[in-house]
ZAKOLPA-102371 format. One line per field, with one value per residue (C-alpha): residue in three letters; x, y negated, z. Coordinates in Angstrom, 1 decimal. Last residue first. Example, Ala and Ser with C-alpha at 12.3 -4.5 7.8 and 13.67 -1.06 7.14 Angstrom:
<rs>
residu	c(SER, ALA) .
u	c(13.7, 12.3) .
v	c(1.1, 4.5) .
w	c(7.1, 7.8) .
</rs>
This chain:
<rs>
residu	c(LEU, TRP, THR, TYR, ASN, ALA, ASP, THR, VAL, ALA, ASP, LEU, ALA, ALA, ASN, ALA, VAL, ALA, ALA, ARG, PRO, ASP, ALA, LEU, ALA, ALA, LEU, ALA, PRO, GLY, ILE, PRO, PRO, PHE, ILE, PRO, LEU, GLU, ALA, THR, LYS, ARG, TYR, ASP, ILE, TRP, GLU, ILE, VAL, GLY, VAL, GLU, HIS, SER, GLY, ASP, PRO, LEU, GLU, ASP, LEU, GLU, GLN, GLU, ALA, LEU, THR, ALA, ARG, LEU, GLU, PRO, SER, ILE, HIS, PHE, ARG, TYR, ILE, LEU, HIS, LEU, LYS, ARG, PRO, PRO, PRO, THR, PRO, GLY, PRO, ARG, THR, VAL, ARG, GLN, ASP, VAL, VAL, TRP, VAL, LEU, ASP, GLY, GLY, GLU, ALA, LEU, ALA, THR, ASP, LEU, GLY, LEU, GLU, GLU, ASP, LEU, GLU, ARG, ALA, LEU, ALA, VAL, ASP, LEU, ASP, GLU, GLY, ASP, GLU, VAL, ASN, GLY, GLY, PRO, PRO, THR, TYR, HIS, THR, SER, ASP, ALA, ARG, ASP, ARG, ARG, ILE, LEU, ALA, VAL, ASP, ASP, GLY, CYS, PHE, VAL, LEU, ALA, GLY, THR, ARG, ILE, ARG, ILE, ARG, SER, PHE, PRO, ALA, PRO, THR, PRO, THR, ASN, THR, MET) .
u	c(-43.0, -46.2, -47.8, -48.3, -50.1, -53.7, -53.5, -53.0, -50.2, -51.3, -49.2, -47.0, -48.6, -45.9, -45.9, -43.2, -40.4, -37.6, -34.1, -32.0, -30.7, -29.9, -31.8, -34.3, -35.2, -33.7, -36.1, -39.1, -38.1, -37.4, -40.5, -42.3, -43.5, -41.7, -38.4, -37.5, -34.6, -34.8, -35.0, -32.7, -29.4, -29.6, -30.0, -26.5, -27.1, -26.3, -27.5, -29.0, -29.5, -32.8, -33.0, -36.3, -37.1, -39.0, -42.0, -44.5, -46.0, -42.6, -40.3, -38.2, -34.5, -32.5, -28.8, -25.9, -26.9, -25.8, -22.6, -20.6, -23.6, -23.2, -19.6, -20.5, -23.0, -26.8, -29.6, -33.3, -36.3, -39.8, -42.0, -45.6, -47.0, -50.8, -52.1, -55.4, -55.6, -55.4, -58.0, -56.2, -55.2, -51.9, -50.5, -51.0, -53.8, -52.9, -54.5, -51.4, -51.6, -48.1, -47.3, -44.0, -41.4, -42.4, -39.6, -37.4, -34.4, -31.0, -30.2, -29.0, -32.5, -33.5, -31.6, -30.8, -30.2, -31.1, -34.3, -35.5, -34.3, -35.7, -39.0, -39.3, -38.4, -41.0, -43.7, -43.0, -43.2, -46.5, -48.1, -49.2, -52.9, -52.9, -49.4, -47.9, -46.6, -42.9, -39.8, -36.6, -37.0, -37.8, -35.9, -36.8, -35.3, -37.2, -37.9, -36.5, -36.5, -33.8, -34.8, -32.7, -33.3, -32.5, -30.2, -29.6, -26.2, -25.7, -24.3, -25.5, -29.2, -31.9, -35.1, -37.6, -40.7, -44.0, -46.7, -50.4, -53.1, -56.6, -59.2, -61.9, -59.1, -60.4, -63.7, -63.5, -64.3, -67.5, -67.2, -69.3, -71.2, -71.3) .
v	c(-128.5, -126.9, -129.2, -128.1, -129.5, -130.2, -127.7, -125.0, -123.0, -121.6, -122.4, -119.5, -116.5, -114.3, -116.4, -116.0, -114.8, -112.9, -113.9, -111.5, -114.1, -116.6, -119.3, -119.4, -122.9, -122.6, -119.8, -121.7, -124.8, -122.8, -120.7, -122.5, -119.5, -120.5, -122.2, -125.7, -126.1, -128.6, -126.2, -123.6, -124.7, -122.8, -119.6, -119.9, -119.2, -116.1, -116.8, -114.2, -116.0, -115.5, -115.0, -115.3, -112.4, -112.0, -109.7, -112.5, -112.3, -112.9, -110.3, -111.4, -110.5, -110.7, -111.7, -111.1, -107.5, -105.7, -103.7, -106.4, -106.8, -103.2, -103.8, -107.1, -105.1, -105.4, -106.8, -106.6, -108.9, -108.7, -111.4, -110.5, -113.1, -113.0, -114.3, -115.9, -115.6, -118.5, -118.9, -118.3, -121.0, -122.2, -124.3, -122.9, -123.8, -123.1, -120.7, -118.9, -117.2, -116.7, -113.8, -113.8, -111.5, -107.9, -105.6, -103.8, -103.5, -102.2, -101.5, -98.3, -96.8, -100.1, -99.1, -102.5, -103.0, -106.6, -107.2, -103.8, -102.0, -104.8, -104.6, -100.8, -100.8, -103.5, -101.7, -98.4, -100.1, -101.7, -98.5, -98.8, -98.4, -101.2, -102.6, -104.8, -108.0, -109.0, -109.2, -111.1, -114.4, -117.2, -120.3, -123.2, -125.4, -127.9, -129.5, -127.1, -124.2, -122.8, -119.9, -119.2, -115.9, -116.0, -113.7, -114.8, -115.7, -115.8, -112.2, -110.5, -111.1, -109.9, -111.9, -109.9, -110.2, -108.2, -109.8, -109.1, -110.2, -111.4, -112.3, -114.9, -117.6, -119.6, -118.2, -115.1, -115.6, -113.8, -110.8, -111.5, -108.6, -107.5) .
w	c(4.5, 5.9, 8.6, 12.2, 15.3, 14.1, 11.2, 13.8, 15.4, 18.8, 21.8, 22.9, 24.6, 26.3, 29.5, 32.1, 29.8, 31.4, 30.4, 28.3, 25.8, 28.6, 30.5, 27.6, 26.6, 23.1, 22.3, 23.6, 21.6, 18.4, 18.4, 15.6, 13.6, 11.5, 12.3, 11.2, 13.6, 16.4, 19.3, 17.8, 19.2, 22.5, 20.4, 19.0, 15.3, 13.3, 9.7, 7.3, 4.0, 2.2, -1.5, -3.2, -5.5, -8.8, -9.1, -9.9, -6.4, -4.8, -3.3, -0.4, -0.8, 2.4, 2.6, 5.0, 5.7, 8.9, 9.4, 11.3, 13.7, 14.7, 15.8, 17.5, 19.6, 19.4, 21.5, 20.6, 21.3, 19.9, 18.4, 17.6, 15.1, 14.9, 11.6, 10.7, 7.0, 4.7, 1.9, -1.5, -3.9, -2.5, 0.3, 3.8, 6.2, 9.8, 12.2, 13.6, 17.0, 18.4, 20.6, 22.5, 24.1, 23.2, 24.3, 21.7, 23.9, 22.9, 19.3, 17.6, 17.4, 15.8, 12.6, 11.2, 7.5, 8.1, 6.0, 5.0, 8.2, 10.4, 8.5, 8.8, 12.5, 13.1, 11.1, 12.9, 16.3, 15.3, 14.0, 10.4, 9.5, 7.0, 6.7, 9.4, 7.9, 8.1, 10.2, 10.5, 12.5, 10.1, 9.1, 6.9, 4.2, 2.1, -1.3, -3.8, -1.4, 0.9, 3.1, 6.1, 7.9, 11.6, 13.6, 17.2, 18.7, 22.4, 22.6, 19.5, 19.6, 17.2, 17.8, 16.1, 14.0, 13.6, 11.6, 12.1, 9.6, 10.6, 8.1, 8.8, 9.1, 6.1, 4.8, 2.6, -1.1, -2.0, -4.3, -7.3, -8.7, -12.3) .
</rs>
């Protein structure tokens, strides 16, 4: 019997695609309420091995919001966030690159989208996330992960150009899991 060595923290890299889905000035965020905290995430998820980024993003937005990205405008990459932060739990954390894209939808399309998202947990149960539409200018102080709230709130408008796509890295020195 051979022992497989445990990978060192941040020696593996995962890629996560996420999206800022705007309807006017409102952006869709998923709120997750836990026993001791609440946090928000942009809809999205991990890219599967060998999966194209655009396919992964479309799959995740369909799974979480019921959004067909062919019906949305945009799809441009806005930010990249390099995550090297230790998460609670027994497994060494991966380094994760969060690729944040931007879409715009009509109020008519928004009315057809999901209001809840079920996130499967390792034991097969599900954690319920609530889809909230929040004025993007009010996101600076929200507990959003990755921590894009200040950059999002600083946009001049939902379609504003972004000068630098690389946001500050998230590390143990500047972030603590709630």
